[in-house]
C-alpha positions in Angstrom: 68.3 172.5 157.7 69.0 168.9 158.2 67.0 167.5 161.2 69.2 165.7 163.7 68.2 164.4 167.1 69.7 166.3 170.0 70.5 164.3 173.1 70.6 167.4 175.3 68.9 170.7 174.5 70.5 173.0 177.1 74.2 172.5 176.4 76.4 171.8 173.4 76.8 168.2 172.3 80.2 167.0 171.2 81.0 163.4 170.2 84.1 163.0 172.2 83.5 159.6 173.7 83.6 156.6 171.2 84.3 159.0 168.4 86.6 157.9 165.6 90.0 159.7 165.4 90.0 162.1 162.5 92.4 161.5 159.7 93.4 164.8 158.1 95.0 165.2 154.7 96.4 168.3 153.0 96.0 168.9 149.3 98.8 170.5 147.3 98.6 171.5 143.7 95.2 169.9 143.2 96.1 166.4 144.6 94.3 165.0 147.6 95.9 162.5 150.0 92.6 161.6 151.5 91.3 158.2 152.7 89.9 156.0 149.9 86.1 155.5 150.0 84.6 152.2 151.1 83.1 151.5 147.7 84.2 152.6 144.2 81.5 153.2 141.6 81.4 152.9 137.8 78.5 154.2 135.8 77.0 151.7 133.2 74.7 152.8 130.3 71.0 152.8 131.2 68.4 155.1 129.6 64.8 156.0 130.1 62.4 157.7 127.7 61.9 160.8 129.8 62.5 162.2 133.2 58.9 161.3 134.2 59.5 157.7 133.1 62.7 157.8 135.1 60.8 158.8 138.2 58.2 156.1 137.7 61.0 153.5 137.3 62.7 154.8 140.4 59.4 154.5 142.4 58.9 151.0 141.2 62.5 149.9 142.1 62.2 151.6 145.5 58.9 149.9 146.3 60.3 146.5 145.3 63.3 147.0 147.6 61.0 148.2 150.5 58.6 145.3 150.0 61.6 142.9 150.1 62.8 144.4 153.4 59.3 144.3 154.9 59.0 140.6 153.9 62.1 139.6 155.9 61.8 138.2 159.4 65.5 138.6 160.2 68.4 140.6 158.9 72.0 141.0 159.8 74.9 142.8 158.2 77.6 145.5 158.6 77.1 149.2 158.1 80.0 151.5 157.3 79.4 155.2 157.9 82.0 157.6 156.4 81.9 161.3 157.2 84.2 163.8 155.4 84.5 167.5 156.0 86.4 169.8 153.8 87.7 173.4 154.0 90.1 174.7 151.4 93.0 172.3 151.4 92.1 170.4 154.6 90.2 167.2 154.5 89.0 165.4 157.7 87.7 161.9 157.5 85.9 159.8 160.2 84.6 156.2 159.8 82.4 154.0 161.9 81.9 150.3 161.3 78.7 148.8 162.9 77.6 145.2 163.1 73.8 144.6 163.5 71.4 141.8 163.9 67.6 142.1 163.7 64.5 140.0 164.2 61.2 141.7 163.5 59.3 143.0 166.5 61.5 141.0 168.8 65.3 141.6 168.8 67.9 144.2 167.7 71.6 144.1 168.5 74.0 146.9 167.4 77.7 147.0 168.1 80.2 149.6 167.1 83.2 147.6 165.7 85.3 150.5 164.7 86.6 152.5 166.4 87.6 149.8 168.7 86.0 149.6 172.2 82.8 151.1 170.7 79.4 150.9 172.3 76.8 148.1 172.3 73.0 148.2 172.4 70.6 145.3 172.6 66.8 145.3 172.5 65.1 142.0 173.4 61.4 142.4 173.5 60.8 145.5 175.6 64.1 145.2 177.5 66.9 147.5 176.2 70.5 147.5 177.5 73.3 149.8 176.6 77.0 149.4 177.3 80.0 151.8 177.1 83.2 149.7 177.3 85.5 152.7 177.7 83.6 153.7 180.9 82.8 150.1 181.8 79.3 151.3 182.5 75.9 150.0 181.4 72.3 151.2 181.6 68.9 149.6 181.0 65.6 150.9 179.8 62.1 149.7 179.0 61.1 150.3 175.3 57.5 150.2 174.4 57.9 150.2 170.6 60.6 149.5 168.1 60.8 153.1 166.9 61.2 154.3 170.5 64.7 152.9 170.8 65.9 155.3 168.1 64.7 158.2 170.3 66.6 156.9 173.3 69.5 159.1 174.3 71.7 156.1 175.4 71.1 154.3 172.1 72.3 157.5 170.3 75.2 157.8 172.6 76.6 154.3 172.3 76.2 154.4 168.5 77.7 157.9 168.3 74.5 159.1 166.6 75.7 157.9 163.2 72.6 155.8 162.5 70.4 158.8 162.0 72.1 159.4 158.6 72.0 155.8 157.2 68.3 154.9 156.7 68.8 152.2 159.3 65.6 152.9 161.2 63.5 153.2 158.0 64.8 149.9 156.5 64.0 147.9 159.6 60.6 149.5 160.1 57.2 148.1 159.2 56.9 150.6 156.3 60.3 151.2 154.8 58.9 153.1 151.8 57.2 155.7 153.9 60.3 156.0 156.1 62.7 156.6 153.2 60.4 159.2 151.5 59.9 161.1 154.8 61.1 164.6 153.9 62.4 163.2 150.6 61.1 163.2 147.0 62.3 161.1 144.1 64.1 163.5 141.7 65.5 161.2 139.1 66.6 157.7 138.1 70.3 157.8 137.2 70.8 154.3 135.7 73.0 151.4 136.7 76.1 152.0 138.7 78.8 149.6 139.9 79.2 149.6 143.7 82.0 147.5 144.9 81.7 145.3 141.8 78.0 144.9 142.1 75.4 146.4 139.7 73.1 148.8 141.4 70.3 151.2 140.5 71.0 154.7 141.4 68.2 157.1 142.5 68.5 160.8 143.4 66.2 162.4 146.0 65.5 166.1 146.7 64.9 166.8 150.3 62.5 169.2 151.9 64.7 170.2 154.8 67.9 171.2 153.0 69.2 172.3 149.6 71.5 169.3 148.8 70.3 166.2 147.0 70.7 162.7 148.5 71.3 159.4 146.7 70.5 155.7 147.1 71.9 152.6 145.4 69.7 149.5 145.2 71.2 146.1 144.3 70.1 145.0 140.8 70.3 141.4 141.8 67.7 138.9 143.0 67.7 140.6 146.5 67.3 144.4 146.1 69.4 145.4 149.2 70.2 149.0 149.8 73.9 149.0 149.2 74.7 152.6 149.7 73.1 155.8 150.8 74.5 159.3 150.6 72.4 161.9 152.5 74.8 164.7 151.7 77.6 165.1 149.2 79.9 168.1 149.4 77.0 170.0 151.0 77.8 173.6 152.2 77.9 173.5 156.0 75.9 176.8 156.0 72.8 174.7 155.2 73.3 172.3 158.1 73.1 172.7 161.9 76.1 174.5 163.3 78.9 172.1 164.1 82.2 172.7 165.8 85.4 173.1 163.7 86.4 175.1 160.7 84.5 173.1 158.0 82.7 174.3 154.9 81.5 171.2 153.2 80.1 167.9 154.4 79.8 164.5 152.8 78.3 161.3 154.4 78.3 157.8 152.9 76.5 154.8 154.4 77.3 151.4 152.9 75.7 148.1 153.7 77.7 144.8 153.4 77.6 141.2 154.4 73.9 141.1 154.3 72.0 138.0 155.5 68.3 137.4 155.8 65.6 135.0 157.1 67.7 132.8 159.4 67.3 131.8 163.0 68.6 134.6 165.2 70.5 133.6 168.2 69.5 136.2 170.7 72.5 137.2 172.8 72.0 139.1 176.1 74.3 142.1 176.8 76.9 140.9 179.3 79.1 143.7 180.7 82.4 142.8 182.3 82.4 141.9 186.0 84.0 145.2 186.9 81.3 147.3 185.1 79.0 149.6 186.9 75.4 150.3 186.5 74.0 153.8 185.8 70.5 155.1 185.3 71.6 156.7 182.0 74.9 156.7 180.1 74.3 160.2 178.9 71.7 162.8 179.7 70.7 165.9 181.6 69.0 164.4 184.6 72.0 164.4 186.8 71.8 160.7 187.3 73.8 159.6 184.3 77.2 157.7 184.1 79.2 160.8 184.8 77.9 160.9 188.4 79.7 157.6 189.0 82.9 159.7 189.2 81.6 161.4 192.4 83.5 160.1 195.4 86.2 158.6 193.2 89.8 159.9 192.9 90.0 162.5 190.1 91.6 161.2 186.8 95.1 162.5 186.0 95.5 165.7 184.1 98.6 167.0 182.5 98.0 169.7 179.9 99.7 172.8 178.5 98.2 176.2 179.5 97.8 179.7 178.1 100.6 181.0 180.4 103.1 178.7 178.8 103.2 176.3 181.7 101.6 173.0 182.5 98.6 172.1 184.7 98.4 168.9 186.7 96.4 168.1 189.8 99.6 167.2 191.7 100.6 170.9 191.4 97.4 172.1 193.1 97.2 169.4 195.7 95.4 170.6 198.8 93.3 173.1 196.9 89.7 172.8 195.7 89.8 172.5 191.9 87.1 173.8 189.5 87.7 172.2 186.1 85.4 173.5 183.3 85.3 171.8 179.9 84.5 174.3 177.2 85.0 175.5 173.6 84.8 178.9 171.8 82.0 177.7 169.5 79.7 176.7 172.5 77.4 179.5 173.4 76.5 178.2 176.9 80.2 177.7 177.6 81.0 181.3 176.8 78.1 182.6 178.9 79.2 180.5 181.8 82.9 181.5 181.7 82.5 185.0 183.3 80.3 183.4 186.0 83.0 180.8 186.8 85.7 183.5 186.9 83.6 185.6 189.2 82.8 182.8 191.6 86.3 181.3 191.8 87.9 184.8 191.9 86.0 185.5 195.1 88.1 182.9 197.0 91.8 183.1 197.9 94.1 181.5 195.3 95.5 179.5 198.1 92.2 177.7 198.5 90.8 177.3 194.9 92.3 176.6 191.5 90.3 177.2 188.3 91.2 175.6 185.0 89.2 176.0 181.8 89.9 172.9 179.7 89.5 173.7 176.0 88.3 171.0 173.7 90.5 170.4 170.6 91.0 174.0 169.5 94.2 175.7 168.4 95.8 177.8 171.2 96.1 180.9 168.9 92.4 180.8 168.2 91.5 180.4 171.9 93.8 183.2 173.0 92.4 185.6 170.4 88.9 184.7 171.5 89.7 185.4 175.1 91.1 188.8 174.2 88.1 189.6 172.2 85.7 188.7 175.0 87.9 190.2 177.8 88.2 186.9 179.6 91.2 185.9 181.6 90.9 182.3 182.9 93.8 179.9 183.0 93.1 177.7 179.9 94.4 174.2 179.4 94.5 172.6 176.0 93.0 169.1 175.6 94.3 168.8 172.1 93.6 165.1 171.6 90.5 164.8 173.9 92.2 162.4 176.4 91.2 164.5 179.4 87.6 164.8 178.3 87.4 161.1 177.8 88.8 160.4 181.3 86.2 162.8 182.7 83.3 161.3 180.6 82.6 164.5 178.8 79.7 164.2 176.3 78.3 167.7 176.3 79.8 171.0 177.3 80.0 173.0 179.4 80.8 170.3 182.0 82.1 171.6 185.3 83.9 169.1 187.7 84.6 170.0 191.3 87.5 168.3 193.0 88.0 168.5 196.8 91.2 169.0 198.7 91.5 165.2 199.1 91.8 164.8 195.3 88.4 163.2 194.9 85.5 164.3 192.6 82.8 166.1 194.7 80.3 167.0 192.0 79.7 167.1 188.2 77.6 169.9 186.6 76.5 169.5 183.0 75.1 172.7 181.4 74.3 175.9 183.2 70.9 176.0 185.0 69.2 179.0 186.5 70.6 178.3 190.0 74.1 177.4 188.8 75.9 180.4 190.4 74.3 180.0 193.8 74.7 176.3 193.9 78.3 176.3 192.9 79.1 179.1 195.3 77.6 177.2 198.2 79.5 174.0 197.2 82.8 175.8 197.1 82.2 177.5 200.4 81.6 174.2 202.0 84.6 172.5 200.4 87.0 175.4 201.2 85.9 175.3 204.9 87.2 171.7 205.1 90.6 171.3 206.7 93.6 170.9 204.5 
């Protein structure tokens, strides 16, 4: 299985904030209306005497490229990450465009350019700053080593976690060769290929943690940049960590463009807008992350269709305590929490409490069939486009938001801890006892 970093271990991660809108195309009669790739490729003739000679040639080319990266004091460029999932005739495509600037051992700036309003991360010495423009919230951290920033949950959050599949960390490290060959083994040299009009050496890797091969393209010019990296190509989803949605194959392409090296880096500090707020963390499990900024604020608007054929909005339940739970059928902790929430909220008069289970981007028919199968009967609202989850800063589910009679957020619970039932019951008892 492919190893991916998990921001939170006790609840299901979903990339709902800053995630690129999916573009879906239907195939008919064998034709695909999908988004064009960032680069086109054209194979040029190039031969080696034997597979062993090919591997030796690939090793030499890779070492040359890694030595080149290691010799650079500063690097900047743009990284395009394309992710495509396929199931039968349905193709879903997501793209991130990231600009970066790097000075060895001193400075790193990463900004998500697409989708718009993407996150920003800046490391200057040991001082790291992270900014989410959608939330207008920033966080700071002390980083003791360059590699440590890639383990930081806020760095993964503002970059949507896409850098883990791009060789980005390995290429900027002090030993790129070791980083690239971690869990990989050179399988073959595949000759010269045209990538975006540029001649590149293509190398295939086998990987120790999954069954699908990966591929890298190195510029054949004077500067052996990594131009493209494909960690998976039409790889069966069964071999990967479980991900939401009805997908069967996964492809990821990372392309590097507009590369520049050995120049004087102008170190820019992260400057949030004047209206931005500070948080200990942008995303996390400690209960002190950016979602807690909502507490004490008026609850964001909600207007969604529900399983009973009606609509749910906070204005319709004004004067009641509202329990809003964000969930999905594929999330195990969500499913385990649902009966608990039904039991707790069902113990209060309906005139005092309203419970709404906000489903994340699933088809109503699938959700209703799931509820029947599990003998669950909550009122479910459908957040089809993810707007409600964005307003409520949902990063991982289940996330349970408690809204008081006054329409203000009273608490935010992420995940389901061992004392969740008792804690939530006490909170609701206290809020219900308040005057209408």
